[in-house]
C-alpha positions in Angstrom: -122.8 -22.3 149.1 -124.2 -23.6 145.7 -123.0 -27.2 144.7 -123.5 -28.7 141.2 -125.0 -32.2 141.1 -123.1 -34.8 139.4 -124.7 -37.4 137.2 -124.0 -41.2 137.4 -121.9 -42.3 134.4 -123.7 -45.1 132.7 -120.4 -46.9 131.8 -117.3 -47.7 133.5 -113.9 -46.2 132.6 -113.4 -49.2 130.3 -116.8 -48.5 128.5 -118.6 -51.6 130.1 -122.3 -50.8 130.9 -122.7 -50.4 134.8 -124.6 -52.7 136.7 -125.4 -52.3 140.4 -125.8 -55.3 142.7 -127.5 -54.4 146.0 -126.9 -57.0 148.8 -129.4 -56.4 151.5 -128.2 -57.6 155.1 -131.0 -56.6 157.3 -132.8 -58.9 159.8 -136.2 -57.2 158.8 -137.5 -56.0 155.5 -138.0 -52.2 154.6 -135.6 -51.1 157.4 -133.7 -47.9 157.5 -130.6 -49.2 155.7 -132.6 -50.5 152.7 -134.7 -47.3 152.7 -131.5 -45.3 152.5 -130.0 -47.4 149.7 -133.2 -47.2 147.7 -133.0 -43.4 148.0 -129.6 -43.4 146.6 -130.5 -45.9 143.8 -133.2 -43.5 142.6 -130.6 -41.3 141.3 -129.2 -43.9 138.9 -130.1 -43.2 135.3 -132.3 -45.9 133.4 -129.4 -47.2 131.5 -127.7 -48.4 134.7 -128.6 -51.9 135.7 -129.8 -52.7 139.2 -130.3 -56.0 141.0 -131.5 -56.4 144.5 -130.8 -59.6 146.5 -132.1 -59.9 150.2 -129.9 -62.3 152.0 -132.8 -63.1 154.2 -134.6 -64.5 151.1 -131.3 -66.3 150.1 -130.0 -67.6 153.1 -126.3 -69.0 152.6 -124.9 -72.0 154.5 -122.2 -71.5 157.0 -119.0 -71.2 155.1 -116.6 -74.3 155.3 -112.9 -73.4 154.9 -111.4 -76.1 152.6 -108.2 -74.4 151.7 -105.9 -77.0 153.1 -108.0 -80.1 152.1 -109.5 -79.7 148.6 -110.6 -77.2 146.0 -114.0 -75.6 146.4 -116.6 -76.7 143.7 -118.5 -74.1 141.9 -122.2 -74.0 143.0 -124.7 -74.9 140.4 -127.9 -74.2 142.3 -129.4 -72.5 145.3 -128.5 -69.3 147.1 -124.7 -69.6 146.7 -124.9 -70.0 143.1 -127.3 -67.0 142.8 -125.0 -64.8 144.9 -121.8 -66.0 143.2 -123.3 -65.3 139.7 -124.7 -61.9 140.8 -121.6 -60.8 142.3 -119.4 -61.7 139.3 -121.9 -59.8 136.9 -122.0 -56.6 138.9 -119.7 -53.6 138.0 -120.8 -52.0 141.2 -121.4 -54.1 144.4 -123.4 -52.5 147.2 -123.2 -53.8 150.7 -126.3 -52.6 152.5 -126.0 -53.5 156.0 -127.4 -52.1 159.2 -124.8 -51.6 162.0 -125.1 -54.4 164.2 -122.8 -54.4 167.1 -120.5 -51.9 165.3 -119.9 -54.0 162.2 -121.8 -55.7 159.3 -124.7 -58.0 160.0 -124.3 -61.8 160.3 -125.8 -62.5 157.0 -123.4 -60.1 155.2 -120.3 -61.5 157.3 -121.4 -64.9 155.9 -121.7 -63.6 152.4 -118.1 -62.1 152.7 -116.8 -65.4 154.3 -118.1 -67.2 151.0 -115.7 -64.9 149.1 -112.8 -66.9 150.7 -114.2 -70.0 149.0 -115.0 -68.3 145.6 -111.3 -67.1 145.6 -110.2 -70.8 145.6 -113.0 -72.1 143.1 -111.4 -73.4 140.0 -112.7 -71.5 136.8 -114.1 -68.6 138.7 -111.1 -66.0 138.8 -112.9 -64.2 141.5 -110.2 -61.9 142.4 -109.3 -61.2 138.8 -112.9 -60.6 137.9 -113.6 -58.1 140.7 -110.4 -56.2 140.4 -111.0 -52.6 139.3 -114.7 -52.7 140.0 -116.5 -50.8 142.8 -117.4 -51.6 146.2 -120.0 -49.4 148.1 -121.5 -49.4 151.4 -125.0 -48.3 153.0 -125.7 -48.5 156.6 -128.1 -47.0 159.2 -127.1 -46.6 162.8 -128.8 -45.5 166.0 -125.8 -43.4 167.2 -125.5 -39.7 166.5 -121.7 -40.2 166.4 -120.9 -41.8 163.0 -117.4 -42.8 164.2 -118.9 -45.9 165.8 -119.3 -47.3 162.3 -115.5 -47.3 161.6 -115.4 -51.1 161.9 -118.0 -51.6 159.3 -116.2 -49.1 157.0 -113.0 -50.8 157.6 -114.3 -54.2 156.8 -115.6 -53.0 153.4 -112.5 -51.0 152.6 -110.0 -53.6 153.5 -112.1 -56.2 151.6 -112.0 -54.0 148.4 -108.3 -53.4 148.9 -107.5 -57.1 148.9 -109.4 -57.8 145.8 -107.9 -54.6 144.0 -111.2 -53.1 143.9 -112.2 -49.3 144.0 -114.1 -48.2 147.3 -116.7 -45.6 147.0 -117.3 -45.1 150.8 -120.2 -45.9 153.0 -123.5 -43.8 153.0 -124.3 -43.2 156.7 -127.8 -42.5 157.9 -129.2 -42.2 161.4 -132.4 -44.3 162.3 -133.7 -46.9 164.9 -137.4 -47.3 164.2 -138.5 -48.1 160.7 -138.7 -44.9 158.8 -136.4 -42.8 161.1 -133.8 -42.3 158.3 -136.2 -40.3 156.2 -135.9 -37.6 159.0 -132.1 -37.5 158.5 -131.8 -34.6 156.0 -128.0 -34.8 155.8 -128.1 -38.5 154.8 -130.8 -38.0 152.2 -129.0 -35.0 150.8 -125.8 -37.1 150.4 -127.9 -40.0 148.9 -128.6 -37.7 145.9 -125.1 -37.9 144.6 -123.6 -40.8 146.5 -123.1 -43.1 143.5 -121.8 -40.3 141.4 -118.6 -39.7 143.5 -115.2 -40.8 142.3 -114.3 -44.0 143.7 -110.5 -44.4 144.2 -108.7 -47.8 144.3 -109.0 -49.1 147.8 -105.9 -49.3 150.0 -105.1 -50.8 153.3 -104.6 -48.2 156.2 -100.8 -49.1 156.4 -100.5 -48.2 152.8 -101.0 -44.5 153.7 
């Protein structure tokens, strides 16, 4: 069967120029997840912005829940400020996390925890800003059975649903040793059109 490749639109439905933020959550540089994410990013046209942030190079502090005590203060410097500003600026947010114990990595989970604080930071309008934007996922796993990644997919889908975001799904690749994912022909084939797919508004499973 012959399929027709779909190109990535350089603008959103509202006409805004698309800008991708890739958040890398691996414990090692150049791993299979990052490799697969970069293969998918190669298909983005020149007019689409890309920014890559490795959480290992921008370590976030443990999240402190202040919701019943005081307001969060917008960070002005350091990794937290960098990640907040980059997240707010992106039209498309890509979480590239290996499958660690069947979910996202610890560094990605910490990043998502900080979303809770940003939701309660005066002047940020985090939920309103991200509503309608698109969340994507990329992961590499050692299992042949992709169902084991369902908890990771659920984490991202439900996070997108809570914020009123679109969810483009998760690009799954198989690999354990560095470079293994380059042998996964199906994943590489899907990577070529992954970001061109239509991303519907995310919905919680109970919304049917």
